[in-house]
C-alpha positions, -999 to +999 in steps of 0.1 A: +009-199-333-001-210-298+018-245-279+024-259-256+061-264-242+083-278-208+104-257-188+135-269-179+167-256-160+186-265-129+189-242-099+197-240-061+236-249-043+232-292-063+211-281-097+190-299-096+162-298-119+129-284-122+101-276-146+074-262-157+039-266-180+030-235-202+024-222-234+034-195-256+010-176-276+015-147-305-010-121-294-007-090-319+032-082-322+036-094-289+047-130-282+025-142-242+044-173-225+028-181-191+045-214-172+033-230-135+060-247-119+022-268-108+008-274-143+012-309-164+012-310-194-028-316-193-035-285-170-011-266-196-031-279-229-066-259-209-049-231-207-037-220-240-082-231-243-088-214-225-067-182-237-081-185-273-112-191-265-105-163-244-091-139-276-113-154-301-144-139-274-127-103-267-119-092-299-142-071-306-143-059-337-114-043-352-132-009-355-105+017-373-098+048-352-115+079-360-100+105-387-090+137-367-071+171-382-046+181-369-069+222-363-093+197-346-074+177-327-046+216-316-086+226-301-093+200-279-062+196-268-067+239-259-097+229-244-083+198-224-060+224-213-082+252-210-109+228-184-084+218-159-069+256-158-039+254-169-022+286-160+001+286-195-029+284-220-014+312-234+019+303-246+000+273-257-019+285-276+008+303-296+032+272-303-001+254-314-006+284-339+031+283-358+024+249-361-007+245-372+004+272-403+034+246-402+019+217-401-016+229-411-054+230-401-065+194-433-036+182-422-056+143-411-026+133-372-014+102-392+005+130-416+018+136-385+048+115-390+085+124-371+103+128-403+082+161-411+084+165-369+124+171-373+123+192-410+100+211-389+126+215-363+155+216-384+139+244-403+126+269-372+158+259-357+176+282-384+152+308-383+158+336-369+138+365-355+137+403-359+147+421-317+159+450-315+164+455-349+198+428-357+184+390-372+186+373-342+185+332-342+153+316-323+171+299-293+164+258-289+149+267-256+120+283-276+116+255-309+117+227-274+082+242-265+067+241-291+075+210-298+067+195-267+034+210-271+029+194-295+045+155-284+015+163-260-012+163-275+003+133-297+005+117-262-033+128-256-040+115-291-027+074-284-037+075-249-072+093-240-086+105-273-079+067-293-075+083-325-035+076-339-025+037-324+017+050-321+027+085-309+058+096-337+092+094-315+101+137-305+137+146-297+146+179-284+170+203-288+202+208-274+199+235-250+226+255-234+230+251-188+216+276-177+226+298-150+254+293-136+267+291-091+293+300-083 
């Protein structure tokens, strides 16, 4: 819905009445508002018409983003990081291998939702590992490193690869405070 609107307010120490003409326009999920104190009603109508024409011309046919599997995304992510010369690529490879085992390499990237990630986080935090012949819980920092790799991969899928519309929110586990100097 689009409409021309006059905005009025009072300003200054004497509360002088001010007015500005402009328009409001719903673009997708966002509301766009544009006002100018120098516009008349006709100017605001012309600006709205130009904006609507610009939207119609500029809107290319919406192509659905390509379907990328989680396995393909991890390979692409590791390729990008290797090309950048990341020093901890070996760690990333190990973190992503665990994530691929948990989510599946053939899983579409769109199917990795916040609830699935939260389930993985709980499951991983409750897991134990054998160290020195004893079962010990996995440290929150270890789980957080895996989640951080996943979060970065999903952000790249949104911002650079344009495969996802929005990355799911990933909250990290709380970690105990490190060494304290006294």
